N, C-alpha and C positions, 0 to 999 in steps of 0.2 A: 558263917562267911567262908571258912576254910573249905567246908564241904561244897559250897557253890563254886569256888574257884577250881577245886579238884575235878568236879563234874564237868566244868567248862573245858578244862585242859584235856580231859578224856575224850570229850566230843570232838575237839580239834584233832587229836591224834587219830581217832577213828575215821574222821573225814579224810585225813591225809592218806590213810591206808587204803580206803575203798574208792577214793577218787580216781577216775580214769587218768592215766598218764598222758601228758601233753607231748606233742611232737617236739623234738629238740630242734634248735635252730640250724644245726649242722646235719640234719637228716638228709640222706641221699634220695634223689628222685630223678625221674625222667619225664619227658612230655609225650603224650599220645598224639596220634594223628589229628585229633580234634582239639588239641591245645590244652588238655587237662593234665595237671601234674600227677604223675603216677609214682607211688612209693617204690623204692628199689633198695637192694642191699648196698651197703657201703663198699665202694670199689677199693678204697685205701683206708688203712688204719694207721694211727700215729705210732711210730716206732720210738722216737726220742725227740727231745727238745734240747738244743744246745745254746748255751750262753757263752759270751766271750771269756768269762772267767774260767771255764773248763779248759780253755786252751792256754791259760796263763798269759793272756794278752790284754787283760782288762776287759771291761764291758764293751760290747759293740755300741756304735753311735750312729743311728739313722742309716743303716745299710740300705743301699738302693739297687744293687744289681747282682745277679748270679749268672754264671756261665759254666756249663760242663764241657770241657775240652775233649778233643779226640784222644788225648793222652790219658784219659780216665781221671783227671783231676778236676776239682771244683774251684772256680775262681769267684771271689766275692769282693765287691766294692764296698768297703766299710767307710762310707762317705764322711760321717762326722769325725772320724779319727784320721782322715786324710791318708788312707792306706789301702792296699790290695792284699787280701789274704788268700793263699793257695792251700787247698786241702787235698789229701790223697783219698783213695777209695774208702779207707777206714775212717775218714773224716778227722784225720790228724793233720796238724799244721806242718806244712813242708816249707813254706816261704811266706814272708811278709815284706811288702815293699811300701815304704813311705818316703824314703829319701834315696837319691842316686847321684852319681857323679856326672856332671854335664860339662864336658870339655875342661876338666880340672876345677870346676866350681860345684859347690854343694847345691843341689836342687831338690825340690820336694813336690809331692802332689798336693793339690789344693781342692778339696771337695770333689773327688772323683765320683761320677755317677754311672759310669758304664765300664765294662771290661769284657774282652773277647780274646780267646786263644785261637790263633790262626794256624793254618796247616803248615806254614813255614817255620813253626816253632816259636813264634814271637807272641808276646802278650800286648794287646792294644788296649790302652786305657783312655777313656774319655775324661781328661783332666779338666773338669768343667770350670773350676775356679780360676784356672790359668788360661782358659779358652784355647785349648790345644789338644792334640792327640799325642800321647806319649807311647812309644814303642819300646818294649823291654824284652830282653832274652829270658830264657828259663831260669837264669840265676838272678834275675832282677836288675841286671845292668842295662843302661840306656843303649838302645840301638839307633834310634833317630826320633825326631820330633816333627809332627805335621802341624805347622803353625796356621794361624788364621789366613784363609785364602784371600787373594785379591783378584777380582775378575769383573769384567763389564756385565757378567750375567747376574751379579749381585745387585739388588736394589739399593738405592741411597738410604743410608741409615741402618743397614743390615747389621744386626748384632750376632756375632758368632759365639755361641755357647754350646759346645758339643756335650750331649748327655748320654747318647748310646752309640755304639760302634760295632760293625761286623765287617769281616773280610772274606771275599769269595775265593774260589780256586785260582782265579787269574790275578790274585793279589790286589783286586780293586777294593777300595775302602769305602764303606757306606756309613754315613754319619747322620744322626738326627741332631739338629741344633734347636735349642729352646727358642720358641717364637718364630720358627721358620715355617711359614705356611706354604712356601713354594714346593715343598716336598722333601725327599731324602737327598742329602748332598753326596755326590759321587766324586771320589778321588782316584786317579790312576795309581799304578804300582809305584810310581815315583813320588807320589804325594801331591800331585798337581790337581787342582779342582777342575772338573770337566763339565759339571752341570747338575741339574736336579732331575730326579725321576719320581714317578708315582704321586703326582700332586692330587690331593683330594678335591672332589668337585664341590662347588659352592652350593649350599642349600638356602633357598629363599622362598618366600610366599609370593604368588603371582601379584597380589595386591601391592606388595612392597615394590616390585619391579614396575608396576603401572605408575605409582606415584613418583618413582625415580625418573621415569621417562618424561613425565609432564612437568617436572619441577625445574626451576631455574638453576643455574650453575651455583649460585650462592646457597640455595636451599639444599642441593645435592651434597655440598661440602659439609653441611651440618647433619646430614642423615647418617645412619649407621651403615658402614660399608659391608659389602658382601665379600667376606674373606674366608678362604678354605680353612678348615681346622687342621692343626698340625698333628703329625704322628707323635706318639709318646714312647714307643718301643718297637723293636724289630728283632728278628732272628733269622738264621740262615739254615735251610734244610740241606740234605745230602746231594740234591740235584742242583743246588745253586740258586734256588728261588728264595725270595725274601718274604717272610711273614711279618706283617705289621699290625699294630693296634692303634686305635684312636679313642680318645676320651670324649666321644660324642654321644649324647643322650638321644633316645628315640631314633636311632639310626638302624637301618637294615643291613649295613655293611661296615660295622666298626672294625672287623677283621678282614685282612686282605692277604693275597698271595701274589706277589709281583714277579713278573719275568724280567729279564735284563733290560727290556724296553720300558719297564714301569707300568705295564698293563696288568690289571687284576685278573688272574686266572683261577681264583678260588672257586671250587665246585660248590654249587648250592642245590644239590639234588635231594636234600633232606626235606622234612615236612615244613621246616621254618628256616629262615636264614641263620647263619652262625652268629648269633647276637646275644647269647646267654639266656636269661629268663625271658619267656615269651607269654607267660600266663597273665592273669589280671594284675597289672602293675600300678593300678590306680590306688590300691589299698596296701596295707602292710607297712612295716617299719624296717628300713626306709622305703618309701614308694618310688616308683619310676623304673626305668630300664637299667640294665647292667652298665657299668662303666669299667672298661678294661684298662689295665695298666701294664700288662705284660702278656707275651705270647711266646710259645716254644714249639718247635717242630719236633716230632717224635718219629718212631719207626713206622714203616708201611703207610706213610702219608697221614698218620694221625697227628693232631696238634691240640694243644691245651692252652686255654686263656684264663687269666686271673682277673676276677671281678672285684674291684676295690669297694664297691658299694655294699655288697653283702658278704664279702670274703669267701666267695665260692670259686671253685675251679671247674671249668667246663671242658670236656674232652670230646673231640669230634673225629670221625674218620675222614678219609680223603674225599668222600662224596658230600661231606657236610652233615652227616647224620650224627646226632648227639648220642654218644656212647654212655656217658655217665657224668655225674656231677657230685661234688662233695665239698665239705668245708662250711664255714660260717664265721660270723663275727662274735667276739666274746673275749673275756680275759683268761678263761681256763685254757689249759694246754689242749692243743688240737684245733683251737680256733685262733682268730687273728684280730688284732685291733686295727692296724693299718698295713695290710699286705702290700709289698712293694715289688717283689720279684718271684719268679717261679722257674724251676729247672728240673729236668729229668736226667738221671744218670743210671744207666742200666734200666731196671724197673722201678727204682726208687724215685720219689718225687720230693723236691725240696722247696720250701716256701720261706721267704724272708719277711719278717715283720718289722717294719721301720720303727714303730712306736714302742713295741715290746722289746726291741733289740735282741731278737733271738732267731735261730734257724730251726724250723720244724722239719723233721724227716718222716716221711710216710712210706710204708711198705704196702704193696698191693695185696688185697685179700684174695681168697680163692675166686670170688666173683670177678674182681678186677683182672686177675691173672688169666682167667678163662677168656674174657673178652679180648684181651691183648693177644693171646695165643691164636684166637680165631681170626682176628683181623690180619695178623702177620702171616698166618698160614695161607689165607686166601690170596694175599698179595704175592706170595711166593709160588702160587699155583697148586698148593696142596689142598685141593677142594675137599677131599674126604676127611682129612684131618681137621679142616676148618669147620665142616658140618658137625663133626663129633663134638668139637669144643662148643659150638653154638647150642647144641642139644643139651649139653651140661649146663650152659648158662640159663636155658629155659627152665631147667629143673629148679634153679635158684630164683628165677624171676620170669614168670610166664607172661608178664606184661611188657617185655622189652621187644618192641616191634623190629628193631634193627637186627635182632637175633633171627627172627623169621626170614628177614631179607637176606641175611648171610647164608642161611641154609638154602634158600632159593637160588642164590648165586652159585653155590656149590653144585646143586642139582642141575642148573642150567649148563654148567661146564661139562657135566656128564651126559648131556642131551636127554635128561629125564624131564621133559618139558611139562608133562601133565602134573606131576607132583610139585614141580617148581611153581606152577601157577597157584596151587593151593597155598604154598608158603608165602608167596608174594601178596596174595590176597589177605592172609592173616597179618602181614606186615604193612598193609595199606600202601604198597609200592605199585602205583599204576604204570610207571615207566617200565619197570622190569617185568611186570605182569604182561604188558603188551608185547614185549619181546618174546616171552615164553609162549604166549598165545599165538603169536604169528608163526612160530616154528611148529607148534602143535597143529594149527589149522592147515598148514602146508602138508604135513604128514597125513592128516586125516583126508584131505582132498585127494591126494595121490592114491590113498588106499581105497577110497570109495568113489572113484571118479565116474564109473559107469552108472551107479545108482543115482548120483547127483545129476548127471546129464538127463537121464530118463525122467526124473522128477521135474526138471525144468521144462522139458518138452510137454509133459502132461499138464503142467500149470499154464503154459502158454496156450495150449489147446482149450483148456477150460475158460480162459479169459476171452478167447476169440468167440467161442460159442455164446458166452454171456453177452458180449457186445452185439453179436448178430441178432439175438433174440430181442435185445432192448431197442433195436432200431425199427422194429415193426410198428407201423402206425397207420391210421386211416387216411385215405386220400382226401385232400382238401381241408383238413382240420388244422386250424391255426394254433389253438391251445390244446395240448394233449392232456388226456385225463389220466392223472397219475395217482389219484387217491390221496387220502389224508396221511397215510404212512410214507408214501413216496414223495409227497410234496416238499418236505425239507431238502431232499436230495436234488430235486428239480430246481429249488430256490438257490442252491449253491451255484449251479451252472447258469441259471437265468434269473438273477436276483430281482430285476424289475418285474418280470412276469410273475415270478413266484410269490413275491410279497403282495402284488396286486391280487392274485388269486386267493392268497391267505386272508386278505382284508375284505374284498368285495364279492368273492365267490365262495366265501366261508369254508375254504379248504384247510384252514389252520385249526389246530386243536391245542388247548392248554395242556392236556395230559401228554401229548406228544412233546411239547416244549419242556415240560417237567421231566419227561423221560430222557431227553437230550441232556438236560442239566445233571440228572442222576448219573448218566453214562460218563459225563465229563468228570464228575467227582470220583467215580470209581476208577476211571482211566488215570487221573492224577495220582490216586493212592497207589495203583499198580505201578505207575511209572516211578514214583519215589522209592518204592520198595524193591522192585524187580528189574530196574534198569541195569544195563551191563556195568560191571565193576569199574571199567576204565573211565566212564563218564558219570558215575553215581557217587557224588560227594556228600550224600545225606548221612547223618549220624543215625544208625539204627536205634540207638537208645533214646533219641529225641523225636522219632517219628510218632505222630499222633493223628488218628483219623479225624478228630474234631477240628484240627487245624485246616483241613481241606474244606470243611463247612465254613470255617471262618474266612478263608481267603478266596473261596469261590462262590458259595451260596450268598454270603453276606454282601459282597460287592454286587452280585447279580440283583438282589432285592433292593439295595440302595440305588442302583442305576435305574431300575424300573420305577421306584417311588419318586426319585428326584426328577426323572424325565417326565413322568405324568404330572407332577406338581408344577413343573415349569411350563410345559406345553399347554396346560389349561389356561395359562395367562398369556400365551403367545399364539392363540388361535390355532392350536394343533387339533387335528381331526381324529387322532388316535385314541382309542379307549385303553384302559389299563391292561386288559387281557391281551389286546393286540400288541401293546408294547412288550409284554411278557413273552409272547410268541415270537415276535420279531427278534428280540434280544437272544432268546434261546436258539432260534434257527441260525443266527449268526455264529454261534459257538460250535456248530456242527463240524467245520473243518478241523478244529482242535481235537474233537472226538475221533474223527477218522484218521488223524495222524498219530495220536498218542499211542494207540495199541500197536500199530506196526513199528513205531519207534522203539518200543520195548523189545520186540523181537530182533530188530536190526542192531540195537545197542549191545546185544549179547554175542554178536558174531563179528565185531569190529575191534580194531586196535585203537590206541589213543590217537595215532596219526590220521586215522580215517574218520575221526569224530566230526570233521567239518561238515560232511554231508548230513549228519544227524542234526546238527544245529541249523543247517540250511532248511531242512524240512520244517523244523519248528518255526523258523522265521517266516517261511512262506505261509504256513497255517495261520500265524498271527496276523499277517498283512491281509490275508484272505478274509479272516473273521472281522477285521476292522472295516474292510470294504463292505462286507455284508451288513454290518451294523450301520454303516453310513447310508446304504441304499434302503435298508429297512426303515430307518428313522425318517428318511425323506419320503418314502412311499406311504407309510402309515399316517404321517401328519400332513402330507401333501405340501411339503416345503420346497423352496428352491435350494439348489446346492449350497449357496452361500449361507442361507439361513439355517440349513442343516448343520453346517460346521459350527456356526455360532451357538446353536442349541446344544450340540454335543459338548462343547467347551463349558457352557454355562451349567450343564448337567453335572460335570465333574466338580465345579465350584459348589453347586448345591449339595452334592454328596459330602463334601468337606464340611459344609455348614451343619448338615444333619448329624454327622459324626461328632462335631464339636458340641452341639446341643445335647446329644445323647450322653456324652461323657460328662458334661456339666450337670445333667439331670441325675445321673447315677451317683455323681460325687455329692450332690446336695442330699440325695436320698440316703446315702451312706452316713453323712453327717447327722441327718435327722434321726436315723436309727440309733447311732451312737449316743446322741443327746437323750433320746427316750430311755435307752438302757442305763445311762448314768443316773437319770432321775429315778428310775425304778430301783437301782441299787441303793441310792441315797435314802429313799423312802423305806426300803427293806431294812437297812441298818438302823434307822431311827425307830422303827416299830419293833 
């Protein structure tokens, strides 16, 4: 028995040693252009974790807010202990405020949830329990109190519970009140309420609006109201713009940057909106989108947001590109249980954990420092320094697309357009690639202007000669003899005559039809792989030639079979091979457009892509018209009956697909049943 237990324990130990390590919950990553999470080095590393006992203040209790002042101090709202703690750069306590003198009377804070150090040297505290804003000087003495406002702008029953506060350069005070869906409350320098700014838009489903429109007044009163979601946090950047966060799930704009008028001006030039996790959110623990509880403005337009659902910090640049992410939920140091606030002081990042009652201090790693240096250098116009930093970043993480974009921006500022195009392409930035290509194309045209003009003249001459030769015809002939190869082209221009000749004068050939279908398949493959970068959004790793057979040949065959099956019951005169030829001939405009499209797409910018899509739309309409006339001519239907037949053909295609899926599903189940019987018999024998 002892030998058995010993052997079992040895096996467990061996399995633990040789088993592949699993990714940690706080592993850093980024997202590629295609939405796939890509592993990345950690941008920040844990420096220390501080508990209240280390400051001889007793344990913290549900701390809710952090703010790094311009004076280099860190201000903390220790909510459960009803106090404000002020730390210096060395994270030593300089001041604690819980009680103060109010006109000769002892007064105290009650559940403060927000704190802010203003440029005028005052500390603004959102004294949530007392429903007021308390303004203190740097010594902790009371300067003034902004009490609950009274205004006709406030709705009936409005409850004023300030939870966050910031103050701009003009001493305007902006307050978030719990339950205030009207927006951020604005107070002037004197403390008078002036109105709301930045109201979130209402989200609703169209069906809900429809039922609300047709319901009676009594029914509408019982329905769920469409109310905007309230803000939960805010911060002020150096330019006076307000960053806000909202705890809204499945939102594309949970983070905003508001100007003084309350208009969101946050740039969204990244691959995805600044909304945290963008991957497969249907699985995982916990599932669903990120839920932000705090946001901070950083240097050079960077900003970071704190996700309470997964305990992650997401940092973006001013264009909305995700720079890095780190953090995670957990009880060990470096992770969080209930993160409540985030702040940046110099290069260090501070995270408050409300349930663990601790302050986590993070220092940037070499990877994180290089990214910050590159972003700041580019913002300051030091393009060469920025490019060098980005190249060092790529040595640590070659999968960071934003690094390629950063190098491309630096090269663009140096007028190195050709090389900038290569980097923008590596970074999948079509906007900046278009700008670089536009400059490169202009320089190329100016350098080779004579050669280009001569080529255009020769091309026009060749076209004129070709048109002149094609107009030669015999006198008195109504139908021109085009031959079996040229018949599809004649049919494009003269569909009624062309399809008539195809059917009754035997000028159509199945092999020509199949050739057109083959050219369409090849053209689609070429188009997907070699279209210009600015309009090609296909993932090269997911391109598969068999898919073109699936999405072109299979619908073609289904259309022909369904149309033939249906028209045999509707007195159609078309034979199956005539249906095949008519359908294939109708696809010829797509073939003739796809190949020039590929060439055109490689010489245009993103702003000029409208003509590209116009050509494709014209080809689609042309092909649909040819399919209509071909079906009508082959079966000798009236226009109305032709339209009905085409619609019923689509329905028949759906029925065939359903029956096919059902058949293969039953076949798969039968095969599995036979295999299970075979295995059972094998085991018993």
